[in-house]
Every structure is written in structure tokens, then in C-alpha cells.
KELUMNU-948455 format. One record per residue (C-alpha): residue number from 1; residue in one letter; chain; x, y, z. Coordinates in pm, whole numbers, plus 50000, padded with zeros to 5 digits. Layout:
<pts>
drenba = NUM&drendren = A&lotor = A&c1 = X&c2 = Y&c3 = Z
...
</pts>
This chain:
<pts>
drenba = 1&drendren = M&lotor = A&c1 = 09546&c2 = 10208&c3 = 71254
drenba = 2&drendren = E&lotor = A&c1 = 09864&c2 = 10282&c3 = 71419
drenba = 3&drendren = P&lotor = A&c1 = 10008&c2 = 10566&c3 = 71484
drenba = 4&drendren = I&lotor = A&c1 = 10288&c2 = 10768&c3 = 71317
drenba = 5&drendren = I&lotor = A&c1 = 10617&c2 = 10622&c3 = 71318
drenba = 6&drendren = P&lotor = A&c1 = 10840&c2 = 10964&c3 = 71396
drenba = 7&drendren = Y&lotor = A&c1 = 11135&c2 = 11031&c3 = 71151
drenba = 8&drendren = T&lotor = A&c1 = 11405&c2 = 10792&c3 = 71206
drenba = 9&drendren = P&lotor = A&c1 = 11762&c2 = 10907&c3 = 71084
drenba = 10&drendren = L&lotor = A&c1 = 11988&c2 = 10666&c3 = 70846
drenba = 11&drendren = P&lotor = A&c1 = 12157&c2 = 10398&c3 = 71030
drenba = 12&drendren = E&lotor = A&c1 = 12522&c2 = 10410&c3 = 71048
drenba = 13&drendren = R&lotor = A&c1 = 12543&c2 = 10027&c3 = 70810
drenba = 14&drendren = Y&lotor = A&c1 = 12371&c2 = 10220&c3 = 70564
drenba = 15&drendren = S&lotor = A&c1 = 12631&c2 = 10529&c3 = 70551
drenba = 16&drendren = M&lotor = A&c1 = 12758&c2 = 10636&c3 = 70264
drenba = 17&drendren = K&lotor = A&c1 = 13053&c2 = 10545&c3 = 70327
drenba = 18&drendren = T&lotor = A&c1 = 12885&c2 = 10215&c3 = 70225
drenba = 19&drendren = F&lotor = A&c1 = 12735&c2 = 10254&c3 = 69887
drenba = 20&drendren = Q&lotor = A&c1 = 12876&c2 = 10189&c3 = 69584
drenba = 21&drendren = V&lotor = A&c1 = 13084&c2 = 10454&c3 = 69422
drenba = 22&drendren = N&lotor = A&c1 = 13367&c2 = 10516&c3 = 69256
drenba = 23&drendren = W&lotor = A&c1 = 13658&c2 = 10672&c3 = 69413
drenba = 24&drendren = L&lotor = A&c1 = 13543&c2 = 10977&c3 = 69270
drenba = 25&drendren = W&lotor = A&c1 = 13273&c2 = 11043&c3 = 69447
drenba = 26&drendren = S&lotor = A&c1 = 13432&c2 = 10943&c3 = 69742
drenba = 27&drendren = I&lotor = A&c1 = 13645&c2 = 11174&c3 = 69762
drenba = 28&drendren = W&lotor = A&c1 = 13343&c2 = 11422&c3 = 69690
drenba = 29&drendren = H&lotor = A&c1 = 13169&c2 = 11258&c3 = 70016
drenba = 30&drendren = C&lotor = A&c1 = 13439&c2 = 11382&c3 = 70221
drenba = 31&drendren = V&lotor = A&c1 = 13356&c2 = 11736&c3 = 70185
drenba = 32&drendren = P&lotor = A&c1 = 13153&c2 = 11866&c3 = 70447
drenba = 33&drendren = T&lotor = A&c1 = 12732&c2 = 11786&c3 = 70423
drenba = 34&drendren = K&lotor = A&c1 = 12634&c2 = 12137&c3 = 70435
drenba = 35&drendren = C&lotor = A&c1 = 12888&c2 = 12230&c3 = 70155
drenba = 36&drendren = R&lotor = A&c1 = 12742&c2 = 11911&c3 = 69994
drenba = 37&drendren = L&lotor = A&c1 = 12387&c2 = 12000&c3 = 70051
drenba = 38&drendren = L&lotor = A&c1 = 12369&c2 = 12380&c3 = 69970
drenba = 39&drendren = I&lotor = A&c1 = 12608&c2 = 12263&c3 = 69646
drenba = 40&drendren = Y&lotor = A&c1 = 12290&c2 = 12045&c3 = 69534
drenba = 41&drendren = R&lotor = A&c1 = 12002&c2 = 12344&c3 = 69589
drenba = 42&drendren = A&lotor = A&c1 = 12162&c2 = 12557&c3 = 69462
drenba = 43&drendren = L&lotor = A&c1 = 12219&c2 = 12346&c3 = 69161
drenba = 44&drendren = L&lotor = A&c1 = 11848&c2 = 12215&c3 = 69129
drenba = 45&drendren = H&lotor = A&c1 = 11723&c2 = 12597&c3 = 69164
drenba = 46&drendren = T&lotor = A&c1 = 11947&c2 = 12750&c3 = 68866
drenba = 47&drendren = L&lotor = A&c1 = 11980&c2 = 12421&c3 = 68704
drenba = 48&drendren = G&lotor = A&c1 = 11720&c2 = 12117&c3 = 68779
drenba = 49&drendren = R&lotor = A&c1 = 11431&c2 = 12067&c3 = 68577
drenba = 50&drendren = R&lotor = A&c1 = 11129&c2 = 11854&c3 = 68805
drenba = 51&drendren = Q&lotor = A&c1 = 10972&c2 = 11626&c3 = 68587
drenba = 52&drendren = G&lotor = A&c1 = 10634&c2 = 11614&c3 = 68518
drenba = 53&drendren = M&lotor = A&c1 = 10503&c2 = 11718&c3 = 68898
drenba = 54&drendren = S&lotor = A&c1 = 10732&c2 = 11471&c3 = 69068
drenba = 55&drendren = S&lotor = A&c1 = 10971&c2 = 11513&c3 = 69340
drenba = 56&drendren = V&lotor = A&c1 = 11241&c2 = 11420&c3 = 69037
drenba = 57&drendren = F&lotor = A&c1 = 11480&c2 = 11702&c3 = 68950
drenba = 58&drendren = R&lotor = A&c1 = 11743&c2 = 11618&c3 = 68619
drenba = 59&drendren = I&lotor = A&c1 = 12078&c2 = 11798&c3 = 68663
drenba = 60&drendren = P&lotor = A&c1 = 12379&c2 = 11789&c3 = 68414
drenba = 61&drendren = F&lotor = A&c1 = 12560&c2 = 11498&c3 = 68309
drenba = 62&drendren = G&lotor = A&c1 = 12291&c2 = 11243&c3 = 68321
drenba = 63&drendren = F&lotor = A&c1 = 12214&c2 = 11293&c3 = 68686
drenba = 64&drendren = Y&lotor = A&c1 = 11940&c2 = 11278&c3 = 68902
drenba = 65&drendren = V&lotor = A&c1 = 11759&c2 = 11424&c3 = 69188
drenba = 66&drendren = K&lotor = A&c1 = 11534&c2 = 11318&c3 = 69428
drenba = 67&drendren = L&lotor = A&c1 = 11346&c2 = 11466&c3 = 69727
drenba = 68&drendren = S&lotor = A&c1 = 11203&c2 = 11174&c3 = 69888
drenba = 69&drendren = R&lotor = A&c1 = 11008&c2 = 11121&c3 = 70198
drenba = 70&drendren = A&lotor = A&c1 = 11151&c2 = 10790&c3 = 70279
drenba = 71&drendren = P&lotor = A&c1 = 11472&c2 = 10701&c3 = 70458
drenba = 72&drendren = S&lotor = A&c1 = 11478&c2 = 10365&c3 = 70337
drenba = 73&drendren = E&lotor = A&c1 = 11483&c2 = 10423&c3 = 69978
drenba = 74&drendren = A&lotor = A&c1 = 11806&c2 = 10499&c3 = 69867
drenba = 75&drendren = P&lotor = A&c1 = 11938&c2 = 10188&c3 = 70126
drenba = 76&drendren = A&lotor = A&c1 = 11687&c2 = 09988&c3 = 69961
drenba = 77&drendren = M&lotor = A&c1 = 11781&c2 = 10076&c3 = 69564
drenba = 78&drendren = D&lotor = A&c1 = 12152&c2 = 10012&c3 = 69709
drenba = 79&drendren = F&lotor = A&c1 = 12049&c2 = 09658&c3 = 69835
drenba = 80&drendren = V&lotor = A&c1 = 11865&c2 = 09537&c3 = 69528
drenba = 81&drendren = R&lotor = A&c1 = 12162&c2 = 09679&c3 = 69348
drenba = 82&drendren = A&lotor = A&c1 = 12389&c2 = 09474&c3 = 69459
drenba = 83&drendren = N&lotor = A&c1 = 12194&c2 = 09170&c3 = 69512
drenba = 84&drendren = T&lotor = A&c1 = 12004&c2 = 09099&c3 = 69163
drenba = 85&drendren = T&lotor = A&c1 = 12023&c2 = 09224&c3 = 68774
drenba = 86&drendren = I&lotor = A&c1 = 11722&c2 = 09461&c3 = 68815
drenba = 87&drendren = P&lotor = A&c1 = 11858&c2 = 09774&c3 = 68641
drenba = 88&drendren = V&lotor = A&c1 = 11848&c2 = 10036&c3 = 68952
drenba = 89&drendren = P&lotor = A&c1 = 11948&c2 = 10384&c3 = 68910
drenba = 90&drendren = A&lotor = A&c1 = 12289&c2 = 10395&c3 = 69131
drenba = 91&drendren = V&lotor = A&c1 = 12275&c2 = 10644&c3 = 69412
drenba = 92&drendren = L&lotor = A&c1 = 12498&c2 = 10847&c3 = 69461
drenba = 93&drendren = D&lotor = A&c1 = 12479&c2 = 11040&c3 = 69782
drenba = 94&drendren = C&lotor = A&c1 = 12243&c2 = 11063&c3 = 70000
drenba = 95&drendren = I&lotor = A&c1 = 12168&c2 = 11387&c3 = 70294
drenba = 96&drendren = E&lotor = A&c1 = 11952&c2 = 11468&c3 = 70544
drenba = 97&drendren = W&lotor = A&c1 = 11692&c2 = 11730&c3 = 70434
drenba = 98&drendren = L&lotor = A&c1 = 11658&c2 = 11994&c3 = 70670
drenba = 99&drendren = Q&lotor = A&c1 = 11526&c2 = 12302&c3 = 70420
drenba = 100&drendren = N&lotor = A&c1 = 11115&c2 = 12244&c3 = 70418
drenba = 101&drendren = D&lotor = A&c1 = 11058&c2 = 12619&c3 = 70407
drenba = 102&drendren = D&lotor = A&c1 = 11198&c2 = 12609&c3 = 70017
drenba = 103&drendren = R&lotor = A&c1 = 10876&c2 = 12579&c3 = 69830
drenba = 104&drendren = K&lotor = A&c1 = 10967&c2 = 12611&c3 = 69535
drenba = 105&drendren = L&lotor = A&c1 = 11154&c2 = 12256&c3 = 69504
drenba = 106&drendren = L&lotor = A&c1 = 10884&c2 = 12083&c3 = 69726
drenba = 107&drendren = Y&lotor = A&c1 = 10585&c2 = 12199&c3 = 69557
drenba = 108&drendren = P&lotor = A&c1 = 10409&c2 = 11959&c3 = 69488
drenba = 109&drendren = V&lotor = A&c1 = 10548&c2 = 11683&c3 = 69749
drenba = 110&drendren = G&lotor = A&c1 = 10515&c2 = 11924&c3 = 70085
drenba = 111&drendren = P&lotor = A&c1 = 10754&c2 = 12001&c3 = 70414
drenba = 112&drendren = T&lotor = A&c1 = 10723&c2 = 11601&c3 = 70450
drenba = 113&drendren = V&lotor = A&c1 = 11105&c2 = 11549&c3 = 70278
drenba = 114&drendren = R&lotor = A&c1 = 11429&c2 = 11363&c3 = 70482
drenba = 115&drendren = W&lotor = A&c1 = 11565&c2 = 11309&c3 = 70212
drenba = 116&drendren = L&lotor = A&c1 = 11774&c2 = 11456&c3 = 69924
drenba = 117&drendren = I&lotor = A&c1 = 11899&c2 = 11144&c3 = 69696
drenba = 118&drendren = V&lotor = A&c1 = 12171&c2 = 11204&c3 = 69430
drenba = 119&drendren = M&lotor = A&c1 = 12129&c2 = 10911&c3 = 69138
drenba = 120&drendren = R&lotor = A&c1 = 12298&c2 = 10793&c3 = 68795
drenba = 121&drendren = G&lotor = A&c1 = 12028&c2 = 10820&c3 = 68546
drenba = 122&drendren = L&lotor = A&c1 = 11882&c2 = 10495&c3 = 68308
drenba = 123&drendren = P&lotor = A&c1 = 11851&c2 = 10448&c3 = 67975
drenba = 124&drendren = G&lotor = A&c1 = 11462&c2 = 10428&c3 = 67830
drenba = 125&drendren = K&lotor = A&c1 = 11154&c2 = 10619&c3 = 67911
drenba = 126&drendren = P&lotor = A&c1 = 10918&c2 = 10548&c3 = 68122
drenba = 127&drendren = I&lotor = A&c1 = 10560&c2 = 10343&c3 = 68007
drenba = 128&drendren = E&lotor = A&c1 = 10351&c2 = 10590&c3 = 68107
drenba = 129&drendren = H&lotor = A&c1 = 10413&c2 = 10906&c3 = 68086
drenba = 130&drendren = G&lotor = A&c1 = 10180&c2 = 11253&c3 = 68033
drenba = 131&drendren = E&lotor = A&c1 = 09990&c2 = 11181&c3 = 67692
drenba = 132&drendren = E&lotor = A&c1 = 10224&c2 = 10919&c3 = 67665
drenba = 133&drendren = N&lotor = A&c1 = 10157&c2 = 10563&c3 = 67668
drenba = 134&drendren = M&lotor = A&c1 = 10322&c2 = 10289&c3 = 67540
drenba = 135&drendren = L&lotor = A&c1 = 10106&c2 = 10001&c3 = 67636
drenba = 136&drendren = R&lotor = A&c1 = 09777&c2 = 10174&c3 = 67348
drenba = 137&drendren = S&lotor = A&c1 = 09873&c2 = 09971&c3 = 67072
drenba = 138&drendren = P&lotor = A&c1 = 10208&c2 = 09752&c3 = 67152
drenba = 139&drendren = S&lotor = A&c1 = 10279&c2 = 09439&c3 = 66906
drenba = 140&drendren = K&lotor = A&c1 = 10256&c2 = 09042&c3 = 67032
drenba = 141&drendren = E&lotor = A&c1 = 10666&c2 = 09058&c3 = 67027
drenba = 142&drendren = Q&lotor = A&c1 = 10694&c2 = 09375&c3 = 67290
drenba = 143&drendren = L&lotor = A&c1 = 10400&c2 = 09252&c3 = 67542
drenba = 144&drendren = A&lotor = A&c1 = 10566&c2 = 08896&c3 = 67584
drenba = 145&drendren = N&lotor = A&c1 = 10919&c2 = 09050&c3 = 67661
drenba = 146&drendren = L&lotor = A&c1 = 10738&c2 = 09341&c3 = 67918
drenba = 147&drendren = R&lotor = A&c1 = 10572&c2 = 09011&c3 = 68076
drenba = 148&drendren = H&lotor = A&c1 = 10913&c2 = 08863&c3 = 68060
drenba = 149&drendren = D&lotor = A&c1 = 11123&c2 = 09129&c3 = 68196
drenba = 150&drendren = L&lotor = A&c1 = 10868&c2 = 09191&c3 = 68481
drenba = 151&drendren = A&lotor = A&c1 = 10827&c2 = 08884&c3 = 68613
drenba = 152&drendren = D&lotor = A&c1 = 11174&c2 = 08879&c3 = 68616
drenba = 153&drendren = C&lotor = A&c1 = 11172&c2 = 09178&c3 = 68825
drenba = 154&drendren = V&lotor = A&c1 = 10940&c2 = 09071&c3 = 69098
drenba = 155&drendren = N&lotor = A&c1 = 11089&c2 = 08699&c3 = 69108
drenba = 156&drendren = Q&lotor = A&c1 = 11428&c2 = 08865&c3 = 69151
drenba = 157&drendren = L&lotor = A&c1 = 11265&c2 = 09018&c3 = 69417
drenba = 158&drendren = R&lotor = A&c1 = 11079&c2 = 08749&c3 = 69581
drenba = 159&drendren = T&lotor = A&c1 = 11441&c2 = 08553&c3 = 69635
drenba = 160&drendren = L&lotor = A&c1 = 11545&c2 = 08814&c3 = 69942
drenba = 161&drendren = T&lotor = A&c1 = 11546&c2 = 08706&c3 = 70231
drenba = 162&drendren = P&lotor = A&c1 = 11365&c2 = 08912&c3 = 70483
drenba = 163&drendren = P&lotor = A&c1 = 11574&c2 = 09003&c3 = 70836
drenba = 164&drendren = D&lotor = A&c1 = 11191&c2 = 08874&c3 = 71033
drenba = 165&drendren = P&lotor = A&c1 = 11022&c2 = 08616&c3 = 70815
drenba = 166&drendren = Q&lotor = A&c1 = 10660&c2 = 08737&c3 = 71001
drenba = 167&drendren = K&lotor = A&c1 = 10752&c2 = 09140&c3 = 71078
drenba = 168&drendren = V&lotor = A&c1 = 10561&c2 = 09382&c3 = 70785
drenba = 169&drendren = S&lotor = A&c1 = 10772&c2 = 09703&c3 = 70734
drenba = 170&drendren = S&lotor = A&c1 = 11032&c2 = 09899&c3 = 70547
drenba = 171&drendren = F&lotor = A&c1 = 11302&c2 = 09764&c3 = 70449
drenba = 172&drendren = L&lotor = A&c1 = 11452&c2 = 09918&c3 = 70711
drenba = 173&drendren = G&lotor = A&c1 = 11273&c2 = 09827&c3 = 70995
drenba = 174&drendren = G&lotor = A&c1 = 11021&c2 = 10138&c3 = 71048
drenba = 175&drendren = G&lotor = A&c1 = 10695&c2 = 10241&c3 = 70936
drenba = 176&drendren = I&lotor = A&c1 = 10594&c2 = 10122&c3 = 70535
drenba = 177&drendren = Y&lotor = A&c1 = 10505&c2 = 10394&c3 = 70320
drenba = 178&drendren = S&lotor = A&c1 = 10276&c2 = 10244&c3 = 70033
drenba = 179&drendren = F&lotor = A&c1 = 10043&c2 = 10479&c3 = 69853
drenba = 180&drendren = R&lotor = A&c1 = 09790&c2 = 10160&c3 = 69803
drenba = 181&drendren = I&lotor = A&c1 = 09689&c2 = 10247&c3 = 70184
drenba = 182&drendren = D&lotor = A&c1 = 09803&c2 = 10631&c3 = 70174
drenba = 183&drendren = E&lotor = A&c1 = 09800&c2 = 10844&c3 = 69854
drenba = 184&drendren = S&lotor = A&c1 = 10006&c2 = 11136&c3 = 70098
drenba = 185&drendren = P&lotor = A&c1 = 10225&c2 = 10882&c3 = 70176
drenba = 186&drendren = R&lotor = A&c1 = 10268&c2 = 10853&c3 = 70534
drenba = 187&drendren = P&lotor = A&c1 = 10438&c2 = 10596&c3 = 70728
drenba = 188&drendren = T&lotor = A&c1 = 10237&c2 = 10328&c3 = 70884
drenba = 189&drendren = G&lotor = A&c1 = 10321&c2 = 10028&c3 = 71085
drenba = 190&drendren = P&lotor = A&c1 = 10579&c2 = 09837&c3 = 71161
drenba = 191&drendren = F&lotor = A&c1 = 10391&c2 = 09499&c3 = 71225
drenba = 192&drendren = S&lotor = A&c1 = 10479&c2 = 09220&c3 = 71440
drenba = 193&drendren = S&lotor = A&c1 = 10284&c2 = 09002&c3 = 71176
drenba = 194&drendren = P&lotor = A&c1 = 10072&c2 = 08921&c3 = 70875
drenba = 195&drendren = A&lotor = A&c1 = 09767&c2 = 08897&c3 = 71057
drenba = 196&drendren = H&lotor = A&c1 = 09863&c2 = 09237&c3 = 71280
drenba = 197&drendren = F&lotor = A&c1 = 09841&c2 = 09422&c3 = 70896
drenba = 198&drendren = H&lotor = A&c1 = 09573&c2 = 09275&c3 = 70793
drenba = 199&drendren = S&lotor = A&c1 = 09294&c2 = 09342&c3 = 71114
drenba = 200&drendren = Q&lotor = A&c1 = 09358&c2 = 09716&c3 = 71001
drenba = 201&drendren = V&lotor = A&c1 = 09059&c2 = 09901&c3 = 70841
drenba = 202&drendren = F&lotor = A&c1 = 09319&c2 = 09914&c3 = 70474
drenba = 203&drendren = C&lotor = A&c1 = 09315&c2 = 09614&c3 = 70472
drenba = 204&drendren = T&lotor = A&c1 = 08928&c2 = 09477&c3 = 70556
drenba = 205&drendren = A&lotor = A&c1 = 08707&c2 = 09392&c3 = 70275
drenba = 206&drendren = Y&lotor = A&c1 = 08391&c2 = 09630&c3 = 70255
drenba = 207&drendren = P&lotor = A&c1 = 08421&c2 = 09779&c3 = 70627
drenba = 208&drendren = D&lotor = A&c1 = 08129&c2 = 09977&c3 = 70695
drenba = 209&drendren = Y&lotor = A&c1 = 07883&c2 = 09725&c3 = 70502
drenba = 210&drendren = P&lotor = A&c1 = 07992&c2 = 09389&c3 = 70576
drenba = 211&drendren = D&lotor = A&c1 = 07643&c2 = 09236&c3 = 70541
drenba = 212&drendren = E&lotor = A&c1 = 07694&c2 = 09294&c3 = 70186
drenba = 213&drendren = A&lotor = A&c1 = 07962&c2 = 09045&c3 = 70128
drenba = 214&drendren = D&lotor = A&c1 = 07790&c2 = 08762&c3 = 69960
drenba = 215&drendren = D&lotor = A&c1 = 07933&c2 = 08415&c3 = 70101
drenba = 216&drendren = N&lotor = A&c1 = 08290&c2 = 08333&c3 = 69946
drenba = 217&drendren = L&lotor = A&c1 = 08370&c2 = 08680&c3 = 70012
drenba = 218&drendren = K&lotor = A&c1 = 08245&c2 = 08566&c3 = 70370
drenba = 219&drendren = R&lotor = A&c1 = 08460&c2 = 08244&c3 = 70393
drenba = 220&drendren = L&lotor = A&c1 = 08722&c2 = 08467&c3 = 70241
drenba = 221&drendren = I&lotor = A&c1 = 08738&c2 = 08703&c3 = 70473
drenba = 222&drendren = A&lotor = A&c1 = 08654&c2 = 08486&c3 = 70786
drenba = 223&drendren = E&lotor = A&c1 = 08986&c2 = 08276&c3 = 70651
drenba = 224&drendren = R&lotor = A&c1 = 09225&c2 = 08569&c3 = 70552
drenba = 225&drendren = P&lotor = A&c1 = 09349&c2 = 08586&c3 = 70975
drenba = 226&drendren = H&lotor = A&c1 = 09411&c2 = 08217&c3 = 71006
drenba = 227&drendren = K&lotor = A&c1 = 09656&c2 = 08238&c3 = 70724
drenba = 228&drendren = E&lotor = A&c1 = 10000&c2 = 08253&c3 = 70655
drenba = 229&drendren = Y&lotor = A&c1 = 10171&c2 = 08432&c3 = 70440
drenba = 230&drendren = K&lotor = A&c1 = 10542&c2 = 08470&c3 = 70364
drenba = 231&drendren = I&lotor = A&c1 = 10748&c2 = 08833&c3 = 70399
drenba = 232&drendren = K&lotor = A&c1 = 10879&c2 = 08944&c3 = 70090
drenba = 233&drendren = F&lotor = A&c1 = 11093&c2 = 09191&c3 = 69870
drenba = 234&drendren = T&lotor = A&c1 = 10831&c2 = 09467&c3 = 69776
drenba = 235&drendren = H&lotor = A&c1 = 10940&c2 = 09740&c3 = 69552
drenba = 236&drendren = G&lotor = A&c1 = 10542&c2 = 09876&c3 = 69652
drenba = 237&drendren = D&lotor = A&c1 = 10431&c2 = 10103&c3 = 69328
drenba = 238&drendren = I&lotor = A&c1 = 10565&c2 = 09889&c3 = 69022
drenba = 239&drendren = L&lotor = A&c1 = 10268&c2 = 10088&c3 = 68740
drenba = 240&drendren = P&lotor = A&c1 = 10359&c2 = 10187&c3 = 68418
drenba = 241&drendren = H&lotor = A&c1 = 10550&c2 = 10546&c3 = 68473
drenba = 242&drendren = N&lotor = A&c1 = 10809&c2 = 10316&c3 = 68703
drenba = 243&drendren = I&lotor = A&c1 = 10923&c2 = 10134&c3 = 68429
drenba = 244&drendren = L&lotor = A&c1 = 11148&c2 = 10236&c3 = 68211
drenba = 245&drendren = V&lotor = A&c1 = 11098&c2 = 10050&c3 = 67895
drenba = 246&drendren = D&lotor = A&c1 = 11285&c2 = 10076&c3 = 67543
drenba = 247&drendren = D&lotor = A&c1 = 11131&c2 = 10125&c3 = 67224
drenba = 248&drendren = E&lotor = A&c1 = 11098&c2 = 09710&c3 = 67220
drenba = 249&drendren = L&lotor = A&c1 = 10903&c2 = 09713&c3 = 67579
drenba = 250&drendren = H&lotor = A&c1 = 11252&c2 = 09538&c3 = 67755
drenba = 251&drendren = I&lotor = A&c1 = 11240&c2 = 09656&c3 = 68106
drenba = 252&drendren = T&lotor = A&c1 = 11605&c2 = 09947&c3 = 68118
drenba = 253&drendren = G&lotor = A&c1 = 11450&c2 = 10061&c3 = 68448
drenba = 254&drendren = L&lotor = A&c1 = 11268&c2 = 10050&c3 = 68780
drenba = 255&drendren = I&lotor = A&c1 = 11258&c2 = 10379&c3 = 68933
drenba = 256&drendren = D&lotor = A&c1 = 11085&c2 = 10495&c3 = 69240
drenba = 257&drendren = W&lotor = A&c1 = 11196&c2 = 10283&c3 = 69589
drenba = 258&drendren = E&lotor = A&c1 = 11001&c2 = 10520&c3 = 69842
drenba = 259&drendren = C&lotor = A&c1 = 10786&c2 = 10221&c3 = 69912
drenba = 260&drendren = A&lotor = A&c1 = 11025&c2 = 09913&c3 = 69921
drenba = 261&drendren = S&lotor = A&c1 = 10903&c2 = 09719&c3 = 70208
drenba = 262&drendren = W&lotor = A&c1 = 10870&c2 = 09396&c3 = 70374
drenba = 263&drendren = M&lotor = A&c1 = 10517&c2 = 09240&c3 = 70278
drenba = 264&drendren = P&lotor = A&c1 = 10267&c2 = 09003&c3 = 70279
drenba = 265&drendren = E&lotor = A&c1 = 10387&c2 = 08782&c3 = 69946
drenba = 266&drendren = Y&lotor = A&c1 = 10060&c2 = 08874&c3 = 69787
drenba = 267&drendren = W&lotor = A&c1 = 10114&c2 = 09287&c3 = 69856
drenba = 268&drendren = E&lotor = A&c1 = 10343&c2 = 09365&c3 = 69526
drenba = 269&drendren = K&lotor = A&c1 = 10048&c2 = 09271&c3 = 69295
drenba = 270&drendren = A&lotor = A&c1 = 09779&c2 = 09411&c3 = 69520
drenba = 271&drendren = S&lotor = A&c1 = 09994&c2 = 09734&c3 = 69452
drenba = 272&drendren = S&lotor = A&c1 = 10027&c2 = 09748&c3 = 69148
drenba = 273&drendren = L&lotor = A&c1 = 09634&c2 = 09747&c3 = 69091
drenba = 274&drendren = R&lotor = A&c1 = 09565&c2 = 09963&c3 = 69349
drenba = 275&drendren = S&lotor = A&c1 = 09324&c2 = 10260&c3 = 69240
drenba = 276&drendren = F&lotor = A&c1 = 09237&c2 = 10370&c3 = 68891
drenba = 277&drendren = W&lotor = A&c1 = 09475&c2 = 10098&c3 = 68727
drenba = 278&drendren = I&lotor = A&c1 = 09238&c2 = 09814&c3 = 68826
drenba = 279&drendren = R&lotor = A&c1 = 09007&c2 = 09896&c3 = 68593
drenba = 280&drendren = V&lotor = A&c1 = 09290&c2 = 09988&c3 = 68274
drenba = 281&drendren = L&lotor = A&c1 = 09248&c2 = 09619&c3 = 68064
drenba = 282&drendren = S&lotor = A&c1 = 09595&c2 = 09703&c3 = 67879
drenba = 283&drendren = W&lotor = A&c1 = 09773&c2 = 09722&c3 = 68216
drenba = 284&drendren = T&lotor = A&c1 = 09534&c2 = 09443&c3 = 68442
drenba = 285&drendren = A&lotor = A&c1 = 09667&c2 = 09201&c3 = 68141
drenba = 286&drendren = V&lotor = A&c1 = 10037&c2 = 09264&c3 = 68193
drenba = 287&drendren = V&lotor = A&c1 = 10023&c2 = 09254&c3 = 68558
drenba = 288&drendren = Q&lotor = A&c1 = 09869&c2 = 08861&c3 = 68565
drenba = 289&drendren = D&lotor = A&c1 = 10077&c2 = 08752&c3 = 68350
drenba = 290&drendren = S&lotor = A&c1 = 10336&c2 = 08880&c3 = 68522
drenba = 291&drendren = F&lotor = A&c1 = 10250&c2 = 08845&c3 = 68873
drenba = 292&drendren = P&lotor = A&c1 = 10192&c2 = 08535&c3 = 69143
drenba = 293&drendren = E&lotor = A&c1 = 09839&c2 = 08442&c3 = 69068
drenba = 294&drendren = Y&lotor = A&c1 = 09685&c2 = 08504&c3 = 69439
drenba = 295&drendren = S&lotor = A&c1 = 09301&c2 = 08474&c3 = 69387
drenba = 296&drendren = D&lotor = A&c1 = 09142&c2 = 08473&c3 = 69684
drenba = 297&drendren = D&lotor = A&c1 = 09321&c2 = 08751&c3 = 69797
drenba = 298&drendren = M&lotor = A&c1 = 09263&c2 = 08965&c3 = 69423
drenba = 299&drendren = I&lotor = A&c1 = 08875&c2 = 08921&c3 = 69524
drenba = 300&drendren = L&lotor = A&c1 = 08974&c2 = 09042&c3 = 69876
drenba = 301&drendren = E&lotor = A&c1 = 09126&c2 = 09325&c3 = 69742
drenba = 302&drendren = Y&lotor = A&c1 = 08935&c2 = 09464&c3 = 69494
drenba = 303&drendren = R&lotor = A&c1 = 08602&c2 = 09408&c3 = 69728
drenba = 304&drendren = I&lotor = A&c1 = 08867&c2 = 09693&c3 = 70001
drenba = 305&drendren = Q&lotor = A&c1 = 08901&c2 = 09923&c3 = 69726
drenba = 306&drendren = V&lotor = A&c1 = 08565&c2 = 09935&c3 = 69633
drenba = 307&drendren = C&lotor = A&c1 = 08510&c2 = 10046&c3 = 70047
drenba = 308&drendren = Y&lotor = A&c1 = 08875&c2 = 10206&c3 = 70149
drenba = 309&drendren = T&lotor = A&c1 = 08957&c2 = 10555&c3 = 69997
drenba = 310&drendren = P&lotor = A&c1 = 09351&c2 = 10639&c3 = 70119
</pts>
């Protein structure tokens, strides 16, 4: 596995001057960064409402604050908003987070937080949130709406042109964050090509028991290093808790872009069927109908997940 990439600052071309904000927020950005950070911290401690066990807080006036590990999350969101019609939260501010001793705010994400992102909220509610799951008894019309909208979101992301046709990396070119690879997650890579990426242990089918693979699986394993893959923009964590919908299951928002990366073309589907989600039939049916097929790669993915634990 590639060594962990050290923290990298937000590139100058993705400074707050480039984010799509109105004139009021532009004036607010003139306030020194340290002062803005102090005010945001005070808001989080006094009026912030943590959303479940996440690192996202709701603050007054319909705004949200996320404490993020990924330096590319905010610019990736802004990039998608500017180049697609996918409903993505508008980034209003993004500040380097240096208060890793603030245990109350950092729990449960820990001291790996690097950025404080202020966003405008979106309508709708997550498909799955706590005990509530809107996929338990949906109508045919609701499922059709969800499949159509999800397919449209995925297809739009796949039209975005990568900066390098072979490199597997985060949106900004650094190490990728993926819960499929590491449940923490920590940055991994980047990788010079899909073949380099697939040579890692987290992409190796039956890494501990290669002799148990059947003939078809052995063929797929042998073919993968020589198989050509296109690089596609990938959300990397499209799961029910990151999809906001209305009562008819029309998508009103796609959230949590921490794992947004330039990945091999099948990875969106693989990351959406990771862990126990691959056994949730109501969700797997939606994914199968909304994502490109990639049947051979998904056979490998299933086998990899049998042996590999992030």
C-alpha cells in the first residue's frame, strides 16, 4: 500500500475568492480568518446541533458546518455545483482547522479534522437516518423516481473530464479518502494508473486465500492488471444516509463529498455496495438499476470484501 500522504493546504486557485458566494459573504471573507474561526467555534459550542454521530452541525438560519478531514471536499462540491445540475450544498466558507484539542466538537471524528466548511442547507431528508429508512416500503412510483434521479446524478458526474486520464487521486490530485479502503478513513495514494491502484492489497481478490478462487474468478484476477479503465469523477460514498429526498423520493440533495475523487470507472458502484450495504436488498436493487453494470468488476469486489476488512 502507498504511504500515507501528509496534509496539504488548499491550493491558491481554490481559495475562498473563487467560491460562488454572494456579496454579503464576500464582505464576511474580508474578516481575518482567525476571527471567523473563533466566531464559528463559539456558534458550534452554543447553538450548534450535531447531526447524529457525524461531524456536521446545524447552526441558525439554515446553515450547516462540517469539520472535514479532506482538503478537497469543499472545492469538489463547488466544482460539481458549477458544472452539473446535481443539488449540492453551496460552500459559503472554508477555513483551516487548527484546534485539534477541542474534544467536544471533534468527537467522534477525532483529531484528523483539517477543515471547517460552512454550507447552505438543502431541502429534504436522508433516505436512511437512524431508525428511519424510506426504502422499507416504497411505492413503485417512488422507486422509479429515485432510480431515475440517482442515475442522472451518476451520469452527470461521469461526464466531468479528469485532469489526468490515468491518475487515481482525490479531486485536488492528492491521496484518496475512501471508506471502502479504510473506515477511518486516511488518505491513500495517489496512484499513477488504475493498474497501480489495483496492485494494492485492498483491490486484490482473496488476498489471503488465492487457491480458493474458482476458474472464472482466477480469470478475472489475471485479466485485471491488463484491463483498461477510464478515470471518472466519483462521489465515493453514495449511500442512503448521504442522499436527501422529498416524500416522493425525488433527490433534493447529494451530500458528504469527503471521498470525491478521480477513480476507475466502476468505483462509484463498488463504494456504494461496500460493507453490509451489499446485503441490503432494497438498496442493491436501486444501485443495480441506477449505475452502469460492470458485472466482472463487481464479482471481484464481492470476493475482495469477503477477505479484506478496512
